[in-house]
N, CA, C and O atoms as a CHARMM CRD file, in Angstrom:
* protein
*
  188
    1    1 ASN  N      0.51900  15.74100  10.96500 PROA 1      0.00000
    2    1 ASN  CA     1.93900  15.87700  10.77400 PROA 1      0.00000
    3    1 ASN  C      2.36400  15.09400   9.52200 PROA 1      0.00000
    4    1 ASN  O      2.76500  13.93700   9.64800 PROA 1      0.00000
    5    2 PRO  N      2.29200  15.67200   8.34200 PROA 2      0.00000
    6    2 PRO  CA     2.62100  14.92900   7.11800 PROA 2      0.00000
    7    2 PRO  C      4.11200  14.61400   7.03000 PROA 2      0.00000
    8    2 PRO  O      4.95400  15.33700   7.56400 PROA 2      0.00000
    9    3 LEU  N      4.40800  13.52600   6.34800 PROA 3      0.00000
   10    3 LEU  CA     5.80200  13.13300   6.14900 PROA 3      0.00000
   11    3 LEU  C      6.43200  13.99800   5.07000 PROA 3      0.00000
   12    3 LEU  O      5.75000  14.46800   4.15900 PROA 3      0.00000
   13    4 THR  N      7.72700  14.20300   5.17800 PROA 4      0.00000
   14    4 THR  CA     8.42000  15.03100   4.19100 PROA 4      0.00000
   15    4 THR  C      9.64500  14.30200   3.66000 PROA 4      0.00000
   16    4 THR  O     10.22400  13.45700   4.34200 PROA 4      0.00000
   17    5 GLY  N     10.02600  14.63400   2.45400 PROA 5      0.00000
   18    5 GLY  CA    11.27000  14.15900   1.86100 PROA 5      0.00000
   19    5 GLY  C     11.45900  12.66000   1.89600 PROA 5      0.00000
   20    5 GLY  O     10.62800  11.90000   1.39800 PROA 5      0.00000
   21    6 LYS  N     12.57700  12.24100   2.49700 PROA 6      0.00000
   22    6 LYS  CA    12.92500  10.82300   2.54000 PROA 6      0.00000
   23    6 LYS  C     11.91800  10.01100   3.33600 PROA 6      0.00000
   24    6 LYS  O     11.69900   8.83700   3.03800 PROA 6      0.00000
   25    7 GLN  N     11.30500  10.61400   4.33900 PROA 7      0.00000
   26    7 GLN  CA    10.33000   9.89300   5.15500 PROA 7      0.00000
   27    7 GLN  C      9.17300   9.39500   4.30100 PROA 7      0.00000
   28    7 GLN  O      8.73400   8.25500   4.45000 PROA 7      0.00000
   29    8 SER  N      8.67800  10.24300   3.41000 PROA 8      0.00000
   30    8 SER  CA     7.55000   9.84200   2.57000 PROA 8      0.00000
   31    8 SER  C      7.96700   8.76700   1.57500 PROA 8      0.00000
   32    8 SER  O      7.18900   7.85700   1.28800 PROA 8      0.00000
   33    9 ILE  N      9.17900   8.86000   1.04700 PROA 9      0.00000
   34    9 ILE  CA     9.66900   7.85000   0.10700 PROA 9      0.00000
   35    9 ILE  C      9.82400   6.50300   0.81300 PROA 9      0.00000
   36    9 ILE  O      9.45800   5.46600   0.26100 PROA 9      0.00000
   37   10 VAL  N     10.36100   6.51900   2.02300 PROA 10     0.00000
   38   10 VAL  CA    10.52500   5.28500   2.79000 PROA 10     0.00000
   39   10 VAL  C      9.16300   4.66400   3.08700 PROA 10     0.00000
   40   10 VAL  O      9.00500   3.44800   2.98500 PROA 10     0.00000
   41   11 ALA  N      8.18800   5.47600   3.44900 PROA 11     0.00000
   42   11 ALA  CA     6.85000   4.96600   3.74100 PROA 11     0.00000
   43   11 ALA  C      6.22600   4.32900   2.50000 PROA 11     0.00000
   44   11 ALA  O      5.61500   3.26500   2.59500 PROA 11     0.00000
   45   12 LEU  N      6.37100   4.96400   1.34700 PROA 12     0.00000
   46   12 LEU  CA     5.82700   4.40300   0.11000 PROA 12     0.00000
   47   12 LEU  C      6.53000   3.10700  -0.27400 PROA 12     0.00000
   48   12 LEU  O      5.88100   2.15400  -0.70400 PROA 12     0.00000
   49   13 CYS  N      7.83700   3.06500  -0.12500 PROA 13     0.00000
   50   13 CYS  CA     8.58900   1.84900  -0.45100 PROA 13     0.00000
   51   13 CYS  C      8.18700   0.70100   0.46500 PROA 13     0.00000
   52   13 CYS  O      8.08600  -0.44400   0.02400 PROA 13     0.00000
   53   14 ARG  N      7.95900   1.00400   1.72700 PROA 14     0.00000
   54   14 ARG  CA     7.53100  -0.02900   2.67400 PROA 14     0.00000
   55   14 ARG  C      6.17900  -0.60300   2.26700 PROA 14     0.00000
   56   14 ARG  O      5.97300  -1.81500   2.31900 PROA 14     0.00000
   57   15 LYS  N      5.26500   0.26600   1.86500 PROA 15     0.00000
   58   15 LYS  CA     3.95200  -0.20500   1.42600 PROA 15     0.00000
   59   15 LYS  C      4.07400  -1.06300   0.17100 PROA 15     0.00000
   60   15 LYS  O      3.40400  -2.08800   0.04600 PROA 15     0.00000
   61   16 LEU  N      4.93000  -0.64400  -0.75600 PROA 16     0.00000
   62   16 LEU  CA     5.13900  -1.41900  -1.97500 PROA 16     0.00000
   63   16 LEU  C      5.71900  -2.79000  -1.65300 PROA 16     0.00000
   64   16 LEU  O      5.29500  -3.79300  -2.22600 PROA 16     0.00000
   65   17 LEU  N      6.68700  -2.84000  -0.73900 PROA 17     0.00000
   66   17 LEU  CA     7.25800  -4.12300  -0.33800 PROA 17     0.00000
   67   17 LEU  C      6.21800  -5.02100   0.31300 PROA 17     0.00000
   68   17 LEU  O      6.22200  -6.23200   0.09200 PROA 17     0.00000
   69   18 ASN  N      5.32900  -4.44700   1.11000 PROA 18     0.00000
   70   18 ASN  CA     4.26200  -5.23700   1.71900 PROA 18     0.00000
   71   18 ASN  C      3.35700  -5.84400   0.65800 PROA 18     0.00000
   72   18 ASN  O      2.96100  -7.00400   0.77000 PROA 18     0.00000
   73   19 VAL  N      3.02600  -5.07000  -0.36900 PROA 19     0.00000
   74   19 VAL  CA     2.17200  -5.56400  -1.45200 PROA 19     0.00000
   75   19 VAL  C      2.87300  -6.69200  -2.19900 PROA 19     0.00000
   76   19 VAL  O      2.28000  -7.74300  -2.44400 PROA 19     0.00000
   77   20 LEU  N      4.13500  -6.47500  -2.56100 PROA 20     0.00000
   78   20 LEU  CA     4.87900  -7.49700  -3.29400 PROA 20     0.00000
   79   20 LEU  C      5.05300  -8.76400  -2.46100 PROA 20     0.00000
   80   20 LEU  O      4.94100  -9.87100  -2.98800 PROA 20     0.00000
   81   21 PHE  N      5.32100  -8.61400  -1.18700 PROA 21     0.00000
   82   21 PHE  CA     5.47600  -9.77100  -0.30500 PROA 21     0.00000
   83   21 PHE  C      4.17500 -10.56700  -0.22800 PROA 21     0.00000
   84   21 PHE  O      4.19200 -11.79600  -0.29600 PROA 21     0.00000
   85   22 ALA  N      3.05500  -9.87300  -0.08600 PROA 22     0.00000
   86   22 ALA  CA     1.76300 -10.55100  -0.00600 PROA 22     0.00000
   87   22 ALA  C      1.44000 -11.28100  -1.30700 PROA 22     0.00000
   88   22 ALA  O      0.92800 -12.40000  -1.28000 PROA 22     0.00000
   89   23 ILE  N      1.73500 -10.65800  -2.43600 PROA 23     0.00000
   90   23 ILE  CA     1.48000 -11.29900  -3.73000 PROA 23     0.00000
   91   23 ILE  C      2.30800 -12.57500  -3.84900 PROA 23     0.00000
   92   23 ILE  O      1.80700 -13.60000  -4.31000 PROA 23     0.00000
   93   24 CYS  N      3.55600 -12.51500  -3.44000 PROA 24     0.00000
   94   24 CYS  CA     4.44600 -13.68400  -3.55200 PROA 24     0.00000
   95   24 CYS  C      4.05400 -14.80000  -2.58800 PROA 24     0.00000
   96   24 CYS  O      4.05500 -15.97000  -2.96900 PROA 24     0.00000
   97   25 THR  N      3.72300 -14.45800  -1.35900 PROA 25     0.00000
   98   25 THR  CA     3.44100 -15.49200  -0.36800 PROA 25     0.00000
   99   25 THR  C      2.06000 -16.10400  -0.54500 PROA 25     0.00000
  100   25 THR  O      1.87400 -17.29000  -0.27100 PROA 25     0.00000
  101   26 LYS  N      1.09400 -15.32200  -0.99500 PROA 26     0.00000
  102   26 LYS  CA    -0.26000 -15.85000  -1.17800 PROA 26     0.00000
  103   26 LYS  C     -0.47100 -16.44000  -2.56000 PROA 26     0.00000
  104   26 LYS  O     -1.47800 -17.10100  -2.81300 PROA 26     0.00000
  105   27 LYS  N      0.48000 -16.20100  -3.45500 PROA 27     0.00000
  106   27 LYS  CA     0.44100 -16.73400  -4.81700 PROA 27     0.00000
  107   27 LYS  C     -0.87100 -16.39800  -5.52000 PROA 27     0.00000
  108   27 LYS  O     -1.50300 -17.25700  -6.13300 PROA 27     0.00000
  109   28 GLN  N     -1.25900 -15.14800  -5.41900 PROA 28     0.00000
  110   28 GLN  CA    -2.45500 -14.65700  -6.09000 PROA 28     0.00000
  111   28 GLN  C     -2.05100 -13.65500  -7.15100 PROA 28     0.00000
  112   28 GLN  O     -1.03600 -12.96800  -7.03400 PROA 28     0.00000
  113   29 ALA  N     -2.86900 -13.59000  -8.18900 PROA 29     0.00000
  114   29 ALA  CA    -2.62700 -12.60600  -9.24600 PROA 29     0.00000
  115   29 ALA  C     -2.93900 -11.21100  -8.71500 PROA 29     0.00000
  116   29 ALA  O     -3.81500 -11.04100  -7.86800 PROA 29     0.00000
  117   30 PHE  N     -2.22100 -10.22500  -9.21600 PROA 30     0.00000
  118   30 PHE  CA    -2.44200  -8.83700  -8.81400 PROA 30     0.00000
  119   30 PHE  C     -3.75200  -8.34600  -9.40300 PROA 30     0.00000
  120   30 PHE  O     -4.00900  -8.52900 -10.59300 PROA 30     0.00000
  121   31 ASP  N     -4.58500  -7.72100  -8.57400 PROA 31     0.00000
  122   31 ASP  CA    -5.87000  -7.18300  -9.01200 PROA 31     0.00000
  123   31 ASP  C     -5.88800  -5.68900  -8.68700 PROA 31     0.00000
  124   31 ASP  O     -6.02900  -5.29800  -7.52800 PROA 31     0.00000
  125   32 ALA  N     -5.74600  -4.87000  -9.71500 PROA 32     0.00000
  126   32 ALA  CA    -5.66100  -3.42100  -9.51500 PROA 32     0.00000
  127   32 ALA  C     -6.94400  -2.86200  -8.90400 PROA 32     0.00000
  128   32 ALA  O     -6.88500  -1.95800  -8.07200 PROA 32     0.00000
  129   33 GLU  N     -8.07900  -3.37800  -9.29900 PROA 33     0.00000
  130   33 GLU  CA    -9.35800  -2.87600  -8.77500 PROA 33     0.00000
  131   33 GLU  C     -9.46900  -3.13700  -7.27100 PROA 33     0.00000
  132   33 GLU  O     -9.92300  -2.27600  -6.51800 PROA 33     0.00000
  133   34 ARG  N     -9.05500  -4.31500  -6.84900 PROA 34     0.00000
  134   34 ARG  CA    -9.09700  -4.63300  -5.41900 PROA 34     0.00000
  135   34 ARG  C     -8.14400  -3.72800  -4.64500 PROA 34     0.00000
  136   34 ARG  O     -8.47200  -3.27600  -3.54700 PROA 34     0.00000
  137   35 MET  N     -6.96700  -3.46200  -5.21000 PROA 35     0.00000
  138   35 MET  CA    -6.00600  -2.58600  -4.55400 PROA 35     0.00000
  139   35 MET  C     -6.59900  -1.19200  -4.37300 PROA 35     0.00000
  140   35 MET  O     -6.45100  -0.58800  -3.31100 PROA 35     0.00000
  141   36 LYS  N     -7.27100  -0.67700  -5.40900 PROA 36     0.00000
  142   36 LYS  CA    -7.89500   0.64500  -5.31100 PROA 36     0.00000
  143   36 LYS  C     -8.92700   0.66900  -4.19100 PROA 36     0.00000
  144   36 LYS  O     -8.98800   1.62800  -3.42200 PROA 36     0.00000
  145   37 GLN  N     -9.73500  -0.38200  -4.09400 PROA 37     0.00000
  146   37 GLN  CA   -10.75100  -0.44600  -3.04800 PROA 37     0.00000
  147   37 GLN  C    -10.10400  -0.47300  -1.66400 PROA 37     0.00000
  148   37 GLN  O    -10.57800   0.19300  -0.74400 PROA 37     0.00000
  149   38 ASP  N     -9.02400  -1.24200  -1.51400 PROA 38     0.00000
  150   38 ASP  CA    -8.33500  -1.31800  -0.22500 PROA 38     0.00000
  151   38 ASP  C     -7.74000   0.02900   0.16900 PROA 38     0.00000
  152   38 ASP  O     -7.82500   0.43500   1.32800 PROA 38     0.00000
  153   39 VAL  N     -7.14100   0.71600  -0.79300 PROA 39     0.00000
  154   39 VAL  CA    -6.54100   2.02500  -0.51100 PROA 39     0.00000
  155   39 VAL  C     -7.62000   3.02200  -0.11200 PROA 39     0.00000
  156   39 VAL  O     -7.44800   3.77400   0.84700 PROA 39     0.00000
  157   40 LEU  N     -8.72600   3.03200  -0.83800 PROA 40     0.00000
  158   40 LEU  CA    -9.81100   3.96000  -0.51500 PROA 40     0.00000
  159   40 LEU  C    -10.39400   3.68000   0.86400 PROA 40     0.00000
  160   40 LEU  O    -10.71500   4.61500   1.59900 PROA 40     0.00000
  161   41 SER  N    -10.53500   2.41200   1.22400 PROA 41     0.00000
  162   41 SER  CA   -11.08400   2.09300   2.54000 PROA 41     0.00000
  163   41 SER  C    -10.12600   2.53200   3.64800 PROA 41     0.00000
  164   41 SER  O    -10.57500   2.97500   4.70500 PROA 41     0.00000
  165   42 GLN  N     -8.81100   2.41500   3.42500 PROA 42     0.00000
  166   42 GLN  CA    -7.83900   2.86800   4.42200 PROA 42     0.00000
  167   42 GLN  C     -7.86400   4.37900   4.56500 PROA 42     0.00000
  168   42 GLN  O     -7.74800   4.90100   5.67400 PROA 42     0.00000
  169   43 VAL  N     -8.01300   5.08200   3.45800 PROA 43     0.00000
  170   43 VAL  CA    -8.06100   6.54600   3.49600 PROA 43     0.00000
  171   43 VAL  C     -9.30300   7.00300   4.24800 PROA 43     0.00000
  172   43 VAL  O     -9.24300   7.94800   5.03400 PROA 43     0.00000
  173   44 GLN  N    -10.42200   6.33800   4.01000 PROA 44     0.00000
  174   44 GLN  CA   -11.66700   6.71900   4.68100 PROA 44     0.00000
  175   44 GLN  C    -11.57800   6.45200   6.18100 PROA 44     0.00000
  176   44 GLN  O    -12.09700   7.23400   6.97800 PROA 44     0.00000
  177   45 ARG  N    -10.92300   5.35200   6.57600 PROA 45     0.00000
  178   45 ARG  CA   -10.76800   5.06100   8.00100 PROA 45     0.00000
  179   45 ARG  C     -9.86000   6.07800   8.67500 PROA 45     0.00000
  180   45 ARG  O    -10.07200   6.42800   9.83600 PROA 45     0.00000
  181   46 ALA  N     -8.85500   6.55300   7.95700 PROA 46     0.00000
  182   46 ALA  CA    -7.90700   7.51200   8.52900 PROA 46     0.00000
  183   46 ALA  C     -8.53000   8.89400   8.69800 PROA 46     0.00000
  184   46 ALA  O     -8.11600   9.65900   9.57000 PROA 46     0.00000
  185   47 ALA  N     -9.51900   9.21600   7.87500 PROA 47     0.00000
  186   47 ALA  CA   -10.12600  10.55100   7.90900 PROA 47     0.00000
  187   47 ALA  C    -11.09400  10.72500   9.05400 PROA 47     0.00000
  188   47 ALA  O    -11.68100  11.79600   9.20900 PROA 47     0.00000
């Protein structure tokens, strides 16, 4: 059941807020490569 319209935008914004919150609270530099690995591992688990 894929999300449509505003639902998908809200889901993406929530994920972005989670990333920004984690970066701020853990005081770590953003690592794009690590983010890609995390996203790929989540996609593989969902499949």
